[in-house]
N, C-alpha and C positions, 0 to 999 in steps of 0.2 A: 403275200404277193407284192413284189416290188418291181419298179421299172428296171429295164436292162441297163447295165453300165455302158459307157461309150464304146468299148471294144469287147463285146461278150465273146466267150469261147464257145462257139457253136457245137463243136464236137463234144465238149463236156455236157452241155445242155441236152443234146440228143442221147448221149450215153445214159444219163440219169433218167431220161424219159423212157428209154427201153427197159431199164432196170425196174422202174416203178410200174410199168405196164405188165411186166412179168409177175411182179408181186401181187398186183391188184386183181389180176384175172382169176386167181383161185384154181386155175387149171392150165395144163401145158398148151402151147400154141406152136404152129408152124411158122417158118420164116416169112412166107408170103402173106399169111394171115396177119401177123404182127406188122409187117411192112404196110399193108393197106390201112390198118388202124392208125398208124403213126404218120402216114403220108411220106414214107421213105421208099427208096428202091430196095428190092430184095437183096441186092449185092451190098448196099451200104448197111442194111440192118444185119446181114450175116456177119459183117466185120464186128459190129458191136456185140452181138450175142456170143460170138466166138471168143472175144476178148473177156467178156464177163464170165464165160465158162472157165477160161484159163485162170481167172482170179478167184473162182469159187462162188461167184454171185449168181451164176446160172448153171443149169445142168441139162444135158441132152439125154433123152430117153432112147430106148431101142427103136422107137417109132420115129426118131429123128426130130421130135418136137421138143421145145425148150420150156423149162419151168425154173422156179427159183432154186438156187444152189444153197449149200450149207453155209456159205458166207453170209447169206441174208440173216440167218439166226444170230450170228455173231454181231453183225451190224445192229440188229434189233436190240440185243441185250445191251450193247454199249450205248446206244441212243437212249434207251429207257433209263439207264443208270445216270447218264450225263444230264438228261432233262429234269428228272425228278417229278415230272408231271404225272406219270402213271402211278407212282407211289402216293402222291397227293390225291389222285382220283379215287383210289381204293380207300383212303382215309375219309374223304369228304363226301363223295357222292352217294354212298349207301344211306346217308341221312335223308335223302329225297325219296327213298323207296315207299314211305308211307303215303305218298301222293297217288300211288297206284297207276303210274304212267310210265312210258318209255323215257329213260334218261340217257342222254348221249353227250359225249365230249369229242369234238372233231376238229380237224385242221383242213385247210384248203390247199390243194395243189392243182393249179390250172383250172380245169373244169370239174374237178372231183373233190368231194369231201371224204376224207379217210378218218375212221373212228379210232380213238385211243380207248374209249370206254363206251359200251353200248349195252344197256340193261333193260330187259323187258320185265313187266310185273311178275313177281314170283321167281325170277331167275336167281340162282345162287351168285353171290358177289364174285366168287372166284372165276366165274365164266364170263363176266362182263368185260374183262380187259381184252381189247382187241378181238372181239368175237364176231364182228360184222364187217362185211366188205364195204368198199367205197360206194358213194351215192352221188349222182349228178348234182353239182352245186346249184344249178338253176332250180332244182326241185327240192332243195333242202333249206330249212330256216337258218341252219348254221352257215350254209353256203351264201345265202342272201345277206346275212349279217356281216360276214367277213368280206364279201364283195363290196358292200356299202362303205367299208373302211379302207378298201384298197385304192391305190392310185388309179385315176381314170384311164390313163394310157394302158395300164396293164389289163384292166377289164376289157377295154376295146380290143386289145390284141387277142384275147382268148374268147371273146363273145361278140365279134364284129357283126355277125348276122343277126344277133339278138339285141344289139345295143339300144335301139330305139324303144323296144319293149321293156328292157331292163331299167333304163334310166329313171323313169318315175317311181318304180318299185324301190330302187336303191336310195333315191332321194327321200322317199317317205320313211324308209328304215333308218336312215341317218337322223332324220328329224325326230323320230320316235325314240331312238336310242336302243332299240331292240327290234328283232324280226318277229313278225306275227303272221300266221297263216291258218285259215280254217279250211278243212277238207269237206268232201261231199257229204260226210256223215254229220257234219256240224262240230267235229272235234277240233280242238285248237292245238297248234304247235307254237312254242315260244323259244327264242334263242337270245342269249346275252353274250357280250364279249368277255373273253378271259385275257387279261393282260392289257397294258397300255403302252404302245398301241397294241391292238388285239393280235394275238398269235394263234388263238383257238376260240372256239365257240362252245357254250354250254346250252343244251336245249332239253326241253321236255316235249313229248308228243302224246296225243290221246287225251288231252284235258277235256273233261266233259263240261257241258253248259251249266251244270249245277255247282261246279267248283269255282272257288274265288280266284279269279284271274290275277288280281292285284297281289294277293297273298302269295300266289305261286311265283309271280315275277320277283317279288321281294326276296323270296327264298332262293331263287336262282341267282340273283345278284349277290346275295350273301355267300353262297357256295362258290361263285366265280371269284369273289374277293379272296376267299380262303385258298383257292387253287393258285391264284396269282401271287400269293405271299402276303396279302392283307395290307402291308405297310406301304409299299411303293408300286405295286401292280406289275412287277417285273418277274417273269418266270426264270427260275434258275435250275 
């Protein structure tokens, strides 16, 4: 998450927001429904989805609702190949399976964390890649960790109504160097940055009180270093 340039292209930003909304939903949506979610007029949103459909990134069903088009699969394949992050995740993250916890690798887009890798205990490794939908950043240790490293202006723009509540949480996360949260069951979630500056977050969730928190944190940091390339922390 970066601050806007001096002269941002609003149409490009909105078009990408529409595309990502279609992909993240996991189900088709009507124009008015999407317009309400994104704060646009139906007429404006119709222009975006019609253009995306023309390009193959959206598809309209017989019920006139829109969902992702075949072009999304092409973009996904190209992105994963260019990034290299998914391949590294499959090489590195299964080494954390012996912890018996959820292991997740995610990235932040505005108010949502999207997962490249999400593995539950006992899940086959092949199913972990991109198998989970997005999660609100405010409720995610990955989201909190990445927000703590984001420019303050960008955080304020996306979380204006929660800024006062978020500020001390993000300050504590920055000072600690990782995100930490305990749920109502007493289970712990931890997240560490991947890359420098961070472009992703690596987390575990469901850590029991009888497990060694410091050991788990060390293993998370080791895995994050391997994901980011070990030597210079830059993802390629």
